[in-house]
C-alpha positions in Angstrom: 0.0 0.0 0.0 1.4 3.5 -0.9 2.2 6.1 1.6 -0.4 8.8 2.3 0.2 12.4 1.2 -1.2 13.3 4.6 1.6 13.7 7.2 1.4 10.8 9.7 3.7 11.2 12.8 6.0 8.3 13.7 4.3 6.0 16.1 0.8 7.2 15.2 -2.1 4.8 15.8 -3.6 5.9 12.5 -1.4 5.2 9.4 -2.9 4.7 6.0 -3.1 0.9 6.7 -5.7 1.6 9.5 -8.3 4.2 8.5 -10.7 3.6 11.4 -14.2 5.1 11.4 -15.7 7.3 14.0 -18.5 9.9 14.5 -17.3 13.5 15.2 -18.6 17.1 15.2 -17.1 20.5 15.4 -18.5 23.3 17.6 -22.1 23.9 16.6 -22.1 21.2 14.0 -24.1 18.0 13.6 -22.3 14.7 14.1 -21.2 12.9 11.0 -18.8 10.1 10.0 -15.1 10.5 9.6 -12.0 8.4 9.2 -8.8 8.9 11.2 -5.5 9.5 9.4 -2.5 10.6 11.4 -3.6 13.5 13.7 -6.5 14.4 11.4 -10.1 13.3 10.9 -11.2 13.1 7.3 -14.8 14.3 6.9 -16.3 11.5 4.8 -19.7 13.3 4.4 -18.1 15.9 2.1 -16.4 13.4 -0.4 -17.4 11.5 -3.5 -17.6 8.0 -1.9 -19.6 4.9 -2.3 -22.6 4.9 0.1 -21.9 8.7 0.5 -25.3 9.4 2.2 -24.5 7.0 5.0 -21.5 9.2 6.0 -23.8 12.1 6.8 -25.6 10.1 9.4 -25.1 10.5 13.2 -24.0 6.9 13.7 -22.1 4.3 11.7 -25.2 1.9 11.6 -26.5 2.8 8.1 -23.0 2.2 6.6 -22.3 -0.9 8.7 -25.6 -2.5 7.6 -24.6 -2.4 3.9 -22.2 -5.4 4.4 -18.7 -6.4 3.3 -18.9 -5.4 -0.4 -19.8 -1.8 0.6 -17.2 -1.7 3.4 -14.4 -2.8 0.9 -15.5 -0.3 -1.8 -15.5 2.6 0.6 -12.1 1.6 2.1 -10.5 1.3 -1.3 -11.8 4.7 -2.4 -10.7 6.4 0.8 -7.3 4.9 0.4 -7.1 6.1 -3.1 -8.1 9.6 -2.1 -5.4 9.7 0.6 -2.5 8.2 -1.4 -3.0 9.6 -4.9 -1.6 13.2 -4.7 -3.8 14.3 -7.6 -6.8 14.2 -5.1 -5.1 16.4 -2.6 -6.6 19.7 -3.7 -10.2 18.3 -3.4 -9.6 16.3 -0.2 -7.3 18.5 1.9 -10.0 21.0 2.9 -11.9 18.2 4.6 -9.1 17.2 6.9 -9.7 18.5 10.4 -7.3 18.3 13.3 -8.6 15.7 15.8 -7.8 18.1 18.6 -10.5 20.4 17.3 -13.4 18.0 17.2 -15.6 16.2 19.6 -16.0 12.4 19.3 -19.3 10.7 19.8 -20.4 7.1 20.4 -19.6 5.7 17.0 -22.6 3.4 16.6 -26.0 2.9 18.1 -25.7 -0.2 20.3 -28.4 -2.7 19.6 -27.4 -5.4 22.1 -24.4 -6.0 24.3 -22.8 -9.3 25.3 -19.6 -9.8 27.3 -17.6 -13.0 27.2 -15.0 -14.6 29.4 -12.3 -15.5 26.8 -9.0 -15.3 28.7 -7.9 -18.6 30.4 -5.4 -16.6 32.5 -8.1 -14.3 33.8 -10.5 -17.1 34.5 -7.8 -19.1 36.2 -6.8 -16.2 38.4 -10.3 -15.6 39.6 -10.8 -19.3 40.2 -7.7 -19.3 42.4 -8.8 -16.2 44.3 -12.4 -17.4 45.0 -12.0 -21.2 45.1 -8.6 -21.8 46.6 -7.6 -25.4 46.7 -10.1 -26.3 43.9 -9.8 -26.6 40.2 -9.8 -22.9 39.1 -11.7 -23.4 35.8 -15.3 -24.6 35.9 -16.1 -27.9 34.1 -17.7 -26.1 31.1 -15.0 -23.5 30.6 -13.0 -25.2 27.8 -16.1 -26.4 26.0 -17.9 -23.2 25.3 -17.4 -19.4 25.4 -19.1 -18.3 28.6 -20.8 -14.9 28.4 -23.6 -12.7 29.8 -26.0 -10.1 28.4 -25.3 -6.5 29.5 -27.1 -3.2 29.1 -26.8 -1.6 25.7 -28.1 1.7 27.0 -25.1 2.0 29.4 -22.4 1.7 26.7 -20.7 5.1 26.5 -18.0 6.7 24.4 -14.5 7.2 25.8 -14.2 10.3 28.0 -17.7 10.0 29.5 -17.4 10.2 33.3 -18.2 7.0 35.2 -20.4 7.6 38.3 -19.5 5.2 41.1 -22.5 2.8 41.3 -24.4 2.0 44.5 -26.2 -1.2 45.4 -26.3 -4.1 47.9 -23.2 -5.9 49.1 -22.4 -8.1 52.0 -20.1 -7.4 54.9 -17.8 -10.0 56.6 -19.5 -11.8 59.5 -23.0 -10.5 58.6 -25.8 -12.4 56.8 -27.6 -9.1 56.1 -26.5 -6.9 53.2 -25.9 -3.2 53.3 -26.7 -0.5 50.7 -24.2 2.1 49.6 -21.6 3.1 47.0 -19.3 0.3 45.7 -16.1 -0.1 47.7 -14.5 -2.4 45.1 -14.8 -0.6 41.8 -12.7 -2.3 39.1 -11.8 -2.2 35.5 -11.7 -4.8 32.8 -9.4 -4.4 29.8 -11.2 -5.9 26.8 -11.5 -5.9 23.0 -15.0 -5.5 21.5 -16.5 -6.5 18.1 -19.1 -4.6 16.3 -21.7 -6.3 14.1 -22.6 -4.7 10.8 -24.6 -7.3 8.8 -27.6 -8.7 10.6 -28.9 -12.3 10.5 -32.3 -13.9 10.6 -33.9 -15.1 13.8 -33.6 -18.9 13.9 -30.5 -18.9 11.7 -27.2 -19.8 13.3 -24.1 -17.9 12.0 -21.1 -20.0 11.3 -17.7 -19.1 12.7 -16.5 -19.2 9.1 -18.9 -16.3 8.3 -17.4 -14.0 11.0 -16.0 -11.5 8.5 -19.3 -11.3 6.7 -21.0 -10.0 9.8 -18.5 -8.2 12.0 -17.6 -4.7 10.8 -14.8 -3.7 13.1 -13.1 -3.7 16.5 -13.0 -1.3 19.5 -11.4 -1.0 22.8 -13.6 -1.7 25.8 -13.5 -1.1 29.5 -16.2 -3.1 31.2 -16.3 -1.3 34.6 -17.2 -3.7 37.4 -18.3 -3.3 41.0 -16.9 -6.4 42.5 -18.7 -6.2 45.9 -22.1 -5.8 44.2 -21.2 -8.5 41.8 -20.2 -11.0 44.5 -23.5 -10.6 46.4 -25.8 -10.7 43.4 -24.3 -13.2 40.9 -25.7 -16.4 42.5 -27.6 -18.0 40.9 -28.1 -16.0 37.6 -24.8 -14.2 37.1 -23.8 -10.5 36.7 -26.4 -7.7 37.0 -26.0 -4.3 38.7 -22.3 -4.9 39.3 -21.8 -4.7 35.6 -24.6 -2.8 34.0 -23.8 0.8 35.2 -21.3 1.7 32.5 -19.2 0.1 29.7 -16.8 2.5 27.9 -15.7 2.0 24.2 -13.2 3.8 22.1 -14.5 6.4 19.6 -12.7 4.8 16.6 -13.8 1.5 15.1 -10.9 -0.3 13.4 -12.1 -2.1 10.3 -11.7 -5.9 10.4 -9.9 -5.7 7.1 -7.2 -3.6 8.6 -6.4 -6.4 11.1 -6.3 -9.3 8.7 -2.5 -9.7 9.0 -2.7 -9.6 12.8 -4.6 -13.0 13.0 -3.3 -15.7 15.3 -4.7 -19.2 16.1 -4.7 -20.2 19.8 -4.2 -23.8 20.9 -7.3 -25.3 22.3 -7.5 -28.6 24.2 -9.8 -30.5 24.2 -11.0 -29.8 20.6 -14.3 -27.8 20.8 -17.5 -29.1 19.2 -17.7 -28.8 15.4 -19.7 -25.6 15.2 -16.9 -23.8 17.1 -14.1 -24.9 14.8 -15.6 -24.1 11.4 -13.1 -22.0 9.4 -9.8 -20.4 10.4 -9.7 -18.7 13.8 -9.8 -14.9 14.2 -7.5 -14.5 17.3 -5.6 -11.1 17.0 -2.1 -10.3 18.1 -2.7 -7.1 20.0 -0.8 -5.7 22.9 -3.0 -3.6 25.3 -1.8 -1.1 27.8 -3.7 0.0 31.0 -2.8 3.2 32.7 -4.1 4.4 36.1 -3.7 8.2 36.5 -1.2 8.1 33.7 0.9 5.3 35.2 1.3 2.1 33.2 0.1 -0.8 35.4 -0.4 -3.6 32.9 0.2 -4.8 29.3 -2.4 -7.5 28.6 -1.7 -9.6 25.4 -5.0 -10.2 23.5 -3.3 -12.9 21.5 -3.3 -15.2 24.5 -7.1 -15.3 24.6 -8.4 -18.9 24.6 -11.7 -18.2 22.8 -11.7 -16.2 19.6 -14.3 -13.7 18.4 -15.4 -15.9 15.5 -16.1 -18.7 18.0 -18.0 -16.3 20.3 -20.2 -15.2 17.4 -21.0 -18.8 16.4 -21.9 -19.6 20.0 -23.9 -16.5 20.5 -26.1 -17.4 17.5 -26.1 -21.3 17.6 -29.4 -21.3 19.4 -31.0 -19.2 16.6 -30.5 -15.8 18.2 -30.4 -13.1 15.5 -27.7 -10.5 15.0 -28.7 -6.8 14.6 -26.6 -4.0 13.1 -24.9 -2.3 16.1 -24.6 -5.4 18.3 -21.5 -5.2 20.4 -19.8 -8.2 22.1 -16.6 -8.0 24.1 -13.9 -10.5 24.9 -14.1 -10.3 28.7 -11.0 -9.3 30.7 -7.7 -10.1 29.0 -4.8 -11.2 31.1 -1.5 -12.8 30.3 0.5 -15.3 32.4 2.6 -12.6 34.2 1.4 -10.3 36.9 2.2 -7.2 34.8 -0.2 -8.6 32.1 -3.3 -8.8 34.3 -6.3 -6.8 32.9 -8.2 -6.1 36.1 -7.4 -4.7 39.5 -8.9 -7.7 41.3 -6.1 -9.7 39.7 -3.3 -7.1 39.9 -3.9 -6.7 43.6 -5.0 -10.3 44.2 -8.4 -9.3 45.6 -6.9 -6.4 47.5 -4.2 -8.3 49.4 -1.3 -6.9 47.3 -1.9 -3.1 46.7 -0.4 -1.3 43.7 2.1 1.4 44.5 1.7 4.5 42.3 4.5 7.0 41.6 2.8 9.7 43.7 3.2 7.4 46.8 -0.4 6.4 47.0 -1.7 2.8 46.9 -4.6 1.2 45.2 -6.5 -2.0 45.6 -9.6 -0.7 43.8 -10.5 2.6 42.2 -11.0 5.9 44.1 -13.1 8.9 43.0 -11.1 11.0 40.7 -9.0 8.1 39.3 -8.7 8.0 35.5 -8.2 4.8 33.7 -6.9 4.7 30.1 -6.7 1.6 27.9 -4.9 1.5 24.5 -3.8 -1.2 22.1 -1.4 -1.7 19.2 -0.5 -4.4 16.7 2.6 -4.8 14.7 1.9 -6.1 11.2 4.3 -8.3 9.2 5.1 -5.5 6.8 6.6 -3.5 9.6 3.6 -1.2 10.1 2.1 -0.6 13.5 -1.5 0.4 14.0 -3.6 1.2 17.0 -7.1 2.0 18.3 -6.6 5.3 20.0 -7.8 5.2 23.6 -10.7 4.4 25.8 -10.6 6.5 29.0 -12.9 7.2 31.9 -12.7 9.1 35.2 -14.6 8.0 38.3 -17.0 10.5 39.8 -18.5 10.5 43.3 -21.6 8.3 43.8 -25.0 9.9 43.8 -25.6 8.2 47.1 -22.3 9.2 48.7 -21.3 7.6 52.0 -18.8 9.3 54.3 -17.9 5.9 55.6 -16.8 4.7 52.1 -13.0 4.9 52.0 -12.9 4.5 48.2 -14.7 7.8 47.6 -12.0 9.9 49.3 
């Protein structure tokens, strides 16, 4: 692929090989669709492109619904416009510095599912909560475990996260108390955005993953561990997970990541519907920062279950896909301590606090803490591309308790 005539700084997440889509606006302007290139956003609503009307929409959903042929045609044309210098006079006026625009939630979320794809993460939690027992449940290596979240609480990066309140138990008491979460956590994840829908009653094959999934985002699935621990028996996560899930403003097209594919080793061999086609594991290195300090580098390539398998399992019962469906990997953790993707693992359930450069210590999040997650992949051709960032800052609970140490 040729170099772009648009200046792209060294180390930028957004070289010409990437071209992620997002929804942006300037002051007093309506949101519309753009593509990131270097430090700029290209206003796609002003260009002669296939499916041009879709780029004037306030979400990516109309464009995503068109399917792979439309996605490829638009990507080819955008690449041409940004690499052929003869197009520069017509295109350059529609390049806007990213620092001058506001980014919006890039797609309307139809449904949200979160999985549990990382064996290292599942093993760590099993050892924390079931010491002396087999850390993985009997079903874990036979199917991608997941739960349904709340589509309405998916927010774009930069949206403040209000500390949730709810019921949680206290040591030595059989009666729960109500108040702000004392054990607010993060989950570093990768998310997959569905473009092409499917029919109700029709299972989607793992081999058809790229025909349905439009692109990839960063996800922070914020978690209130104390609320979660009290409520999850017998039906699983609810209020401890449904208060906020943050996603990055840029959706990286699946086509941009084709060279980053990896195939994890799985034993025992999953059932046939989970091994149809080549796996879509991705060699991505994530970084998690707390108040600007790097605390973890989770490797997404170590995930046991891949997004194509998750899609196949999510629809094998006949559940339909809708444009804008989002499903996420679940917390990604590597084998080392500095690769754990949640605070509950990094601090081993609070028993090993993190030491921050300012001298403070953390087991779980305090009000005012800012968490930022990024990711990058290094392609075989020597190019690196990234996802930007997903960030969120914790705000004081609406039901603030003076006795809650984590709100200080």
